[in-house]
C-alpha positions as CSV (number, residue, x, y, z in Angstrom):
1,M,-2.3,-5.6,-15.9
2,A,-4.9,-4.0,-13.5
3,V,-2.9,-1.7,-11.3
4,Q,-4.8,0.4,-8.9
5,F,-3.7,3.9,-8.0
6,Q,-4.7,5.7,-4.8
7,R,-3.9,8.3,-2.3
8,L,-3.7,6.6,1.1
9,K,-6.3,7.6,3.7
10,S,-6.1,7.7,7.5
11,S,-7.3,4.2,8.1
12,S,-6.0,0.8,9.2
13,E,-5.7,-0.1,5.5
14,G,-3.8,3.1,4.8
15,V,-1.3,2.2,7.6
16,K,-0.9,-1.3,6.3
17,Q,-0.2,0.0,2.8
18,L,2.2,2.7,4.1
19,R,4.2,0.1,6.0
20,E,4.4,-2.0,2.7
21,L,5.5,1.2,0.9
22,N,8.2,1.9,3.5
23,Q,9.5,-1.7,3.0
24,L,9.5,-1.1,-0.8
25,Y,11.5,2.1,-0.3
26,A,14.0,0.2,2.0
27,E,14.6,-2.3,-0.8
28,A,14.6,0.1,-3.7
29,F,16.9,2.6,-2.1
30,N,19.0,-0.1,-0.3
31,D,18.4,1.7,3.0
32,Q,16.9,-0.7,5.6
33,E,18.0,1.5,8.5
34,V,16.1,4.6,7.4
35,Y,12.9,3.0,6.1
36,S,12.6,0.0,8.5
37,G,15.0,0.6,11.3
38,N,12.8,2.7,13.6
39,K,9.2,2.0,12.6
40,P,6.7,4.7,13.7
41,S,3.6,3.8,15.6
42,D,0.2,3.3,14.0
43,K,-1.0,6.5,15.8
44,Y,1.8,8.5,14.2
45,L,1.0,7.2,10.7
46,L,-2.7,7.7,11.1
47,R,-2.1,11.3,12.2
48,N,0.1,12.0,9.2
49,L,-2.1,10.2,6.7
50,A,-4.9,12.6,7.8
51,K,-2.9,15.7,6.8
52,D,-3.9,17.5,3.6
53,S,-0.3,18.6,3.3
54,M,1.0,15.1,2.5
55,F,0.4,12.9,-0.5
56,I,1.2,9.2,0.0
57,C,0.2,7.6,-3.2
58,T,0.5,3.9,-4.1
59,A,0.1,1.6,-7.1
60,S,-1.2,-1.8,-6.1
61,F,-1.4,-5.1,-8.0
62,E,-3.5,-7.9,-6.7
63,G,-3.6,-6.2,-3.2
64,K,0.2,-5.7,-3.0
65,V,1.9,-2.3,-3.1
66,V,4.2,-2.4,-6.1
67,A,5.0,1.3,-6.3
68,G,4.5,4.5,-4.4
69,L,5.5,8.1,-3.8
70,T,5.6,10.4,-0.8
71,A,5.0,14.1,-1.5
72,Y,4.6,17.2,0.5
73,V,2.5,20.3,-0.2
74,I,4.3,23.6,0.2
75,E,2.1,26.6,0.7
76,K,3.5,29.7,-1.0
77,M,3.5,33.1,0.6
78,E,4.3,35.2,-2.5
79,Q,1.2,34.0,-4.3
80,E,-2.0,32.2,-3.3
81,N,-1.0,28.8,-4.5
82,C,1.0,25.8,-3.5
83,E,3.6,23.5,-4.9
84,I,4.2,19.8,-4.4
85,Y,7.6,18.3,-3.6
86,I,8.0,14.5,-4.3
87,Y,10.4,13.3,-1.6
88,D,10.4,9.5,-2.5
89,L,9.3,7.5,-5.5
90,A,10.0,3.8,-6.0
91,V,8.7,0.9,-8.1
92,D,9.2,-2.8,-7.1
93,K,12.0,-4.2,-9.2
94,N,9.6,-6.9,-10.6
95,F,7.2,-4.2,-11.9
96,R,9.7,-1.7,-13.5
97,R,9.6,-0.8,-17.2
98,Q,5.8,-1.0,-17.3
99,K,5.1,2.7,-17.1
100,I,3.8,2.4,-13.5
101,A,6.1,5.3,-12.3
102,A,4.7,7.5,-15.1
103,R,1.2,6.6,-14.3
104,L,1.8,7.3,-10.6
105,L,3.2,10.8,-11.5
106,K,0.2,11.5,-13.7
107,Y,-2.0,10.5,-10.8
108,L,-0.2,12.9,-8.4
109,I,-0.3,15.7,-11.0
110,A,-4.1,15.2,-11.3
111,E,-4.5,15.3,-7.5
112,G,-2.3,18.4,-7.5
113,K,-4.5,20.2,-10.0
114,N,-7.5,19.4,-7.8
115,I,-5.9,21.3,-4.9
116,G,-4.7,24.2,-7.1
117,A,-1.0,23.4,-7.1
118,A,1.1,25.4,-9.5
119,A,3.9,22.9,-9.9
120,V,5.3,19.5,-8.9
121,F,9.1,19.1,-8.1
122,I,11.2,16.0,-7.9
123,Q,14.9,15.4,-7.9
124,A,17.0,12.5,-9.3
125,D,20.6,11.5,-8.9
126,R,22.5,12.3,-12.1
127,E,23.6,8.7,-12.6
128,D,20.0,7.4,-12.4
129,A,19.4,7.6,-16.2
130,P,15.9,6.0,-16.2
131,A,14.6,8.4,-13.5
132,V,16.1,11.4,-15.3
133,A,14.6,10.4,-18.6
134,L,11.2,9.8,-17.0
135,Y,11.1,13.2,-15.2
136,E,12.4,15.0,-18.3
137,S,9.3,13.6,-20.2
138,F,7.2,15.6,-17.7
139,G,9.0,18.9,-17.4
140,D,12.2,21.0,-17.5
141,R,15.4,19.9,-15.9
142,E,17.4,22.3,-13.8
143,E,20.9,21.9,-12.5
144,V,20.9,22.7,-8.8
145,Y,22.9,22.0,-5.7
146,H,21.3,20.0,-2.9
147,F,22.5,20.4,0.7
148,D,21.7,18.2,3.7
149,I,21.8,20.2,6.9
150,Y,21.4,17.8,9.8
151,L,20.2,19.0,13.1
152,K,21.9,17.4,16.1
153,K,20.0,16.5,19.2
């Protein structure tokens, strides 16, 4: 299977693939409202795809996005380096168990090394055994608390 991995660029093709990725997230996370309910403009997506502080990486098969991740670069102040936080990662249900997520993570790790990142972080829900097993194959697991602090308008 010839799966293509890439970091999306600020272009019309990048916007098209990002919209496909958001739809994939909506399906994978069963959250249509968040990922497709209030679609951002092309201008907004182009501006964000141009940022060095964001990694939107996709895996495509025959021109269709079948997996992807959204990650953010965090500049550190205590040392001259950065870290990368993976916010979302999903694989189309028809393409799971083919090591695409692992290859996508390896792709991001290589990109991170190119910018001098010191670490990559990702979280998984405790009950998501396949994700936990995958991430443990890359690094150490920590037990932490996660808090959502929502800002009201």
